[in-house]
N, C-alpha and C positions, 0 to 999 in steps of 0.2 A: 321146482325152482329154489334156488338156494337163496333164503331172507333172515338179517341178521337177527336174532331173537330178541337182544337188548342192544340199545344203544351205547356207543363207545363214550366213555367220560371224555370230559374236557382233558383231564391230563394226558391219557393213553392217546386221543389225536394229536397232542403238542409232543409227546415223547416221536411220532411218525412224523412227523413237520420240522424236526429241531434240524433235519439237514437241511433244509428248502432256501433256507436264508439266503439273501445277496451276499457276495465276496464283491472286497474289494479289485481294483483294475490292478496286475503286476506293473510295475514301475519299474524303470531305472534310468540309472543317470546316463545323461549323452557322454559321449567318449569327449566329445570338442567340446562343448559352451558348459556341460554340467547340470543343463537341466533336467528333470524329472519327467521323461515322457513313458509312454507305452512300450513296450517289447514290439518287436517288429513294425513300426512302423516310423513313415521319414519324422524327423525334428523339426515343431511345429514354429520353432524359433526365427523369428525374421531374417535372421543376420547367420544361421548355421543351414540348413535344409541337409544335415548329416545323417550318412545311413547306410550300413554295412563298409565302413571305412571310406568311401567316398562320397562328394557333394552330388547331391541328385537334385535339390533346387538353387540355382544362383541367389545370391543375396540381393534384397531390393533396394534401391535409396531412396 
């Protein structure tokens, strides 16, 4: 069975894990109201509800 001969240093482990960090959400501006929203999501603004060029959720009063 393959067993490592020596412990990996913290520096070596850190180099391996350098790409494991979390990335921020990809945001874009709503074309109707201008609020930043995640991609491929209906605009959560109460007066907007806009997605893909049309209104998906009616505005609430």
